C-alpha positions in Angstrom: 56.4 176.3 -178.9 53.5 175.1 -181.1 51.6 171.9 -180.3 53.1 169.9 -183.2 56.6 170.7 -182.0 55.7 169.6 -178.5 54.4 166.3 -179.9 57.5 165.7 -181.9 59.8 166.4 -179.0 57.7 164.1 -176.8 58.3 161.3 -179.3 62.0 162.0 -179.4 62.0 161.8 -175.6 60.1 158.5 -175.8 62.7 156.9 -178.0 65.5 158.2 -175.7 63.8 156.6 -172.7 63.4 153.3 -174.6 67.1 153.4 -175.4 67.7 153.8 -171.6 65.6 150.6 -171.0 62.7 152.4 -169.3 59.7 150.1 -169.4 57.6 150.9 -172.5 54.4 151.6 -170.5 56.0 154.1 -168.2 57.9 155.7 -171.0 54.8 156.3 -173.1 52.7 157.5 -170.1 55.4 159.9 -168.9 56.0 161.4 -172.4 52.3 161.6 -173.1 51.6 163.3 -169.8 54.5 165.8 -170.0 53.5 166.7 -173.6 49.8 167.2 -172.6 50.9 169.4 -169.7 52.8 171.7 -172.0 49.8 171.9 -174.4 46.8 172.2 -172.1 48.4 172.8 -168.7 49.4 170.6 -165.8 46.1 170.2 -164.0 43.9 169.5 -167.1 46.6 167.0 -168.2 46.5 165.2 -164.8 42.7 165.2 -164.9 42.6 163.7 -168.4 45.2 161.1 -167.3 43.1 160.1 -164.3 40.1 159.8 -166.6 42.1 157.6 -169.0 43.2 155.3 -166.2 39.7 154.9 -164.8 38.0 154.4 -168.2 40.6 151.8 -169.1 40.2 149.6 -166.1 36.4 149.8 -166.1 35.9 149.2 -169.9 33.7 146.1 -170.3 35.4 144.9 -173.5 38.8 144.9 -171.8 37.7 142.3 -169.3 38.3 139.8 -172.1 42.0 140.1 -171.5 42.3 138.7 -168.0 39.7 136.0 -168.8 41.6 134.7 -171.9 44.9 135.0 -170.0 43.4 132.9 -167.2 42.2 130.4 -169.8 45.7 130.0 -171.2 47.3 129.9 -167.8 45.1 127.1 -166.6 45.6 125.2 -169.8 49.4 125.4 -169.7 49.4 124.1 -166.1 47.1 121.2 -166.7 49.1 119.1 -169.1 46.8 119.9 -172.0 49.9 120.8 -174.1 51.2 117.2 -173.7 48.0 115.7 -175.0 48.0 118.0 -178.0 51.6 117.2 -178.8 50.9 113.5 -178.3 48.0 113.6 -180.7 49.9 115.3 -183.5 52.9 113.1 -182.9 50.8 110.0 -183.3 49.6 111.2 -186.7 52.7 112.9 -188.0 55.6 111.2 -186.1 56.2 108.5 -188.7 56.9 111.0 -191.4 60.4 112.5 -191.9 60.5 115.6 -189.8 57.3 114.3 -188.1 58.2 115.6 -184.6 58.7 119.1 -186.0 55.4 118.8 -187.9 53.7 117.7 -184.7 55.3 120.7 -182.9 53.9 123.2 -185.5 50.4 121.6 -185.3 50.4 121.4 -181.5 51.5 125.1 -181.3 48.6 126.1 -183.5 46.1 124.1 -181.4 47.5 125.3 -178.1 47.3 128.9 -179.4 43.6 128.4 -179.8 43.3 128.2 -176.0 46.1 130.4 -175.0 46.3 133.6 -177.0 49.9 134.4 -176.2 52.9 133.7 -178.4 55.5 133.7 -175.7 53.4 131.3 -173.5 52.8 129.0 -176.5 56.5 128.9 -177.3 57.5 128.4 -173.6 54.9 125.7 -173.0 55.4 123.7 -176.2 59.2 123.8 -175.9 59.0 121.9 -172.6 57.2 119.1 -174.4 58.6 119.1 -177.9 62.4 119.9 -177.5 63.2 116.8 -175.3 61.5 114.5 -177.9 63.3 116.0 -180.9 66.6 115.9 -179.0 66.0 112.2 -178.3 65.5 111.5 -182.0 68.7 113.5 -182.9 66.9 116.3 -184.7 69.2 119.1 -186.0 69.3 121.9 -183.4 68.3 124.5 -185.9 65.2 122.6 -187.0 64.0 121.6 -183.5 64.4 125.0 -181.9 63.4 126.9 -185.0 60.1 125.0 -185.4 59.1 125.7 -181.7 60.1 129.4 -181.9 58.2 129.8 -185.2 55.2 127.7 -184.1 54.9 130.0 -181.1 54.2 133.1 -183.2 50.8 131.6 -184.2 49.7 132.4 -180.7 48.9 136.1 -181.4 47.0 135.4 -184.7 44.7 132.4 -184.0 41.9 133.5 -181.8 41.7 134.2 -178.9 44.5 136.8 -179.3 45.3 139.4 -176.8 47.0 141.5 -179.5 43.8 141.5 -181.6 41.8 142.5 -178.6 44.0 145.6 -178.0 43.9 146.5 -181.7 40.1 146.3 -181.6 39.9 148.5 -178.5 42.3 151.1 -179.9 40.5 151.3 -183.3 36.9 150.5 -182.1 36.8 147.6 -184.5 34.6 144.5 -183.7 36.7 142.1 -181.7 34.5 139.3 -182.8 35.2 140.1 -186.5 38.9 140.3 -185.7 38.9 136.9 -184.1 37.0 135.2 -186.9 39.2 137.0 -189.5 42.4 135.7 -187.9 41.4 132.1 -188.1 42.0 131.4 -191.8 45.4 133.2 -192.0 46.4 131.4 -188.8 45.5 128.1 -190.4 47.4 129.0 -193.5 50.4 129.9 -191.3 50.3 126.4 -189.8 50.1 124.7 -193.2 52.9 127.0 -194.6 55.2 126.2 -191.7 54.5 122.5 -192.1 55.5 122.8 -195.7 58.7 124.4 -194.7 59.5 121.5 -192.4 58.7 119.0 -195.2 60.9 120.8 -197.7 63.8 121.1 -195.2 63.7 117.4 -194.3 63.3 116.4 -198.0 66.5 118.3 -198.9 68.3 117.3 -195.7 66.9 114.0 -194.4 69.4 113.8 -191.6 67.9 117.0 -190.0 64.6 115.3 -189.1 64.8 111.5 -188.8 61.6 109.4 -189.0 60.0 108.7 -185.6 57.9 105.8 -184.3 54.9 104.7 -186.3 51.6 104.7 -184.3 48.9 102.1 -185.0 45.4 103.1 -186.0 44.1 102.5 -182.5 46.9 104.6 -181.0 46.1 107.5 -183.4 42.4 107.4 -182.5 43.1 107.1 -178.8 45.5 110.0 -178.9 43.0 112.1 -180.9 40.3 111.2 -178.4 42.3 112.5 -175.5 42.1 116.0 -177.0 38.3 116.1 -177.3 37.8 118.5 -174.4 40.3 121.0 -175.9 38.6 120.8 -179.3 35.2 121.2 -177.7 36.3 124.2 -175.7 37.7 125.9 -178.8 34.5 125.2 -180.8 32.3 126.5 -178.1 34.3 129.7 -177.6 35.0 130.6 -181.3 32.0 128.9 -182.7 29.8 130.8 -180.2 31.3 134.1 -181.5 30.9 133.0 -185.1 27.2 132.2 -184.9 26.4 135.1 -182.5 25.6 133.1 -179.4 28.3 134.9 -177.3 29.9 138.3 -177.4 33.7 138.0 -177.3 33.7 138.9 -173.6 31.1 136.3 -172.8 33.1 133.8 -174.8 36.2 134.6 -172.8 34.3 133.9 -169.6 33.0 130.6 -170.9 36.5 129.7 -172.0 38.1 130.5 -168.6 35.4 128.5 -166.7 35.6 125.7 -169.3 39.4 125.4 -169.0 39.1 125.1 -165.2 36.2 122.6 -165.6 38.2 120.4 -168.0 41.3 120.5 -165.8 39.3 119.8 -162.7 37.4 116.9 -164.4 40.8 115.3 -165.3 42.0 116.0 -161.7 44.8 118.2 -162.9 43.7 121.5 -161.3 45.3 121.3 -157.9 45.0 124.2 -155.5 48.7 125.1 -156.1 48.1 125.2 -159.9 45.0 127.3 -159.6 46.8 129.8 -157.3 49.8 129.9 -159.8 47.4 130.5 -162.7 45.6 133.3 -160.9 48.8 135.0 -159.9 50.2 134.8 -163.5 46.9 136.2 -164.7 47.1 139.1 -162.3 50.7 139.9 -163.3 50.2 139.6 -167.0 47.0 141.7 -166.9 48.7 144.4 -164.8 51.6 144.5 -167.3 49.2 144.7 -170.3 47.0 147.4 -168.7 50.1 149.5 -167.7 51.3 149.5 -171.3 47.7 150.2 -172.6 47.2 153.2 -170.2 50.6 154.6 -171.4 49.7 154.1 -175.0 46.3 155.8 -174.6 48.0 158.7 -172.8 50.3 159.1 -175.7 47.4 158.8 -178.1 45.7 161.7 -176.3 48.9 163.7 -176.9 48.8 162.9 -180.6 45.2 164.1 -180.9 45.7 167.4 -179.0 49.0 168.1 -180.7 47.5 167.5 -184.1 50.3 165.1 -185.2 47.9 162.3 -186.1 45.6 164.5 -188.2 48.5 166.3 -189.9 50.3 163.1 -190.8 47.2 161.4 -192.0 46.3 164.4 -194.2 49.9 164.6 -195.6 49.9 160.9 -196.5 46.5 161.1 -198.1 47.7 164.0 -200.3 50.7 162.1 -201.7 50.6 161.2 -205.3 51.0 157.5 -204.6 48.8 154.5 -205.0 47.1 153.4 -201.7 48.6 150.0 -202.1 52.1 151.5 -202.3 51.5 153.5 -199.1 50.2 150.4 -197.3 53.3 148.4 -198.4 55.5 151.2 -197.0 53.6 151.0 -193.7 54.1 147.3 -193.5 57.9 147.7 -194.2 58.1 150.1 -191.3 56.4 147.5 -189.1 59.0 144.9 -190.3 61.9 147.2 -189.3 60.3 148.2 -186.0 59.7 144.5 -185.2 63.5 144.0 -185.0 63.6 146.4 -182.0 60.2 146.4 -180.2 58.1 143.6 -178.8 54.7 142.9 -180.3 52.5 144.5 -177.6 54.5 147.7 -177.6 54.6 147.9 -181.3 50.8 147.6 -181.7 50.0 150.1 -178.9 52.6 152.6 -180.1 51.9 152.5 -183.9 48.3 151.7 -184.4 47.1 155.2 -183.3 49.4 156.6 -186.0 48.9 154.3 -188.9 45.2 153.3 -188.4 43.8 156.8 -189.4 46.0 156.7 -192.5 44.7 153.2 -193.4 41.1 154.3 -192.9 41.6 157.5 -195.0 43.0 155.3 -197.8 39.9 153.1 -197.7 41.4 149.9 -196.3 39.2 147.6 -194.3 39.9 147.9 -190.5 39.5 144.2 -189.9 41.9 143.3 -192.8 44.4 145.9 -191.6 44.3 144.5 -188.1 45.0 141.0 -189.3 47.8 141.9 -191.7 49.5 144.1 -189.1 49.4 141.2 -186.6 50.9 138.9 -189.2 53.8 141.4 -189.7 54.2 141.9 -186.0 54.5 138.2 -185.6 57.8 138.3 -187.5 59.3 140.6 -184.8 59.0 137.7 -182.4 61.6 135.6 -184.3 63.8 138.2 -185.9 67.0 139.7 -184.4 68.0 141.4 -182.3 64.9 141.2 -180.0 63.2 138.0 -181.2 61.3 137.4 -177.9 60.4 133.8 -178.9 64.0 133.0 -179.8 65.2 134.1 -176.3 62.4 132.0 -174.7 63.7 128.9 -176.6 67.3 129.8 -175.6 66.2 129.8 -172.0 64.6 126.4 -172.4 67.6 125.0 -174.3 70.7 126.8 -172.9 73.1 124.4 -174.7 71.9 125.5 -178.1 73.7 128.5 -179.6 71.6 131.6 -180.3 72.9 131.6 -183.9 71.6 128.1 -184.4 68.1 129.2 -183.3 68.1 132.2 -185.6 69.3 130.1 -188.5 66.5 127.7 -187.8 63.8 130.4 -188.0 65.0 131.9 -191.3 63.0 129.5 -193.5 59.9 130.2 -191.4 60.4 134.0 -191.7 60.5 133.6 -195.5 57.3 131.5 -195.4 55.6 134.1 -193.2 56.6 136.9 -195.7 55.0 134.9 -198.5 51.8 134.5 -196.5 51.7 138.3 -195.8 52.0 139.0 -199.5 49.1 136.7 -200.2 46.9 138.3 -197.6 48.0 141.7 -199.0 47.1 140.8 -202.6 44.0 138.8 -201.6 42.2 140.5 -198.7 39.4 138.0 -198.8 41.6 135.4 -197.1 41.0 137.5 -194.0 37.6 138.9 -194.8 35.7 135.9 -196.1 34.9 134.3 -192.7 33.7 137.5 -191.0 31.5 138.3 -194.0 30.1 134.7 -193.9 29.6 134.9 -190.1 27.3 137.9 -190.5 24.9 135.8 -192.5 24.4 133.6 -189.4 23.9 136.4 -187.0 
C-alpha cells in the first residue's frame, strides 16, 4: 500500500473514531501513530511520537497558554465580570435593549482578559441572564446575546486559538494578537447594532432599564480601571515591542492575581480552584495539540499535504474563489467540530494551500478564527449554546438557537468584509512594526 493510501485510510479511521465519540486528541494521535507505523515502521514512529510529545511540552512559546488560562481563571473568580457588566449597564441600560447591549460590551471586555469563548459565555451568563430575566427580556434575545457575545473570546487577544494557529504555522503570535483586535472590535459593534435593530423592530423584546446618573456612570467606569490597565499593559506592551507575547502572558497572569489580591477577592480557595482549572485546561489543550502534531507528521510523510496543495494550486480558479471554498468548508465543519479541534485538524491541511496562493498568514489566521467562531453558536454542536442552556435550563434550546440567528448573519457579513478588505486585519500589525 502506498503512503498516500495509508494517509487517506488514517483519516477515514479518524472520522470513524470521532463518530464513536472518542476524544479528538486521542483519535488524532492514534490514527497518526498507526499511519506512521505503516509508512516508516513501528519503532521509528514511536521514536518520532516521543520527540513530538517532548518538544511540545518544552516549547517556550506554548507556555503562553497556561499563563493566559490562569489569567482568565483568576479574573472569572474575582468578580471582575460583575464590575465590567455594571459599567456597561450604567452607560447602556437606559436604552431599549440596553441590558443586551451591556452584555455584548462586557463579553468583549472580559474576553480581553480571558481568551476563551466558553469561559466568557459561562461567566457572563451568571451575571447578565438574571438581570435580563428580571426586566422581562425575551428569552431568545437574552440567551442569544450572551451566547453570541461569548464567541468574541477567541478573537480578541489574548486568544488561545490564535496561539495554537501561530505555533502550527510558525506565524508571529504578536502579529496575530494585534490583527485580531480590530475585527474583534467590529464584531462587538456589529452585535450591538443587531440588538438595536431587534429592539427597534420589536420593542417588547428588550425593555428600557434604569437610567444611571452621570456620577453613577463615572463611578461604575472607575471600578474597571484595573481591568483596562491590565489589558493595556499586556496588549499595548506587545504592540510597542516591550514584551514578547509569552512575557505579556506572564505579566497578565501576575497582574490578574495582583488586582484580585488588592481588592481582597483572591482567597486561598479561589487561587487553588484557578490553578486546578488551569492545569486541567492546559492538559486538555496539550493532549489535543500533541494528537494534531502527530497527525500532521503523518500528512508530511504520506505526502497528502504536498499533493493536495499542488493539486489546488494547479486548478484553473481564481485564488479568491479557492479561499472562499475553504471558508465554506470551515463553516460546514463548524457545525460538527468544536473550535479547538477544527483549528488543529484543518490548519495543517489548508495553511499550505493558502500560502501557495499568496495569502497573508496573519490575515488567514484571523479570518479562519472568525469563521470558526460561528461553529460555537450553530447547530448541532454550538458549544456556547449548550453552555447557556446549562445556565438557563428552563429556556428551550430552540429559543437559544433562534436568538443567535441574527448574530450569525452579522458575523457572516463581517467575515465578507474582512475577506474583501484584508487591511481590516492587517493595518494594526503593519502600524505596530513602525513602533518596534
